[in-house]
C-alpha angles and dihedrals in degrees: 000000000000090000092053088052089053094047091051092047093048090048093050093050091046087054092049094047090051094047092054092046092053089044092052092045089054092050091048093048091046093050093043094053091045092049094049096044093047093045 
């Protein structure tokens, strides 16, 4: 049962990390395009 709990916790953390990475990537791409189009 403990292994199942750790698997769920690791899976949840992995999803959170991927979500943050995708969010940051979107912010960087948005800033980059605005910066180049404005400049």
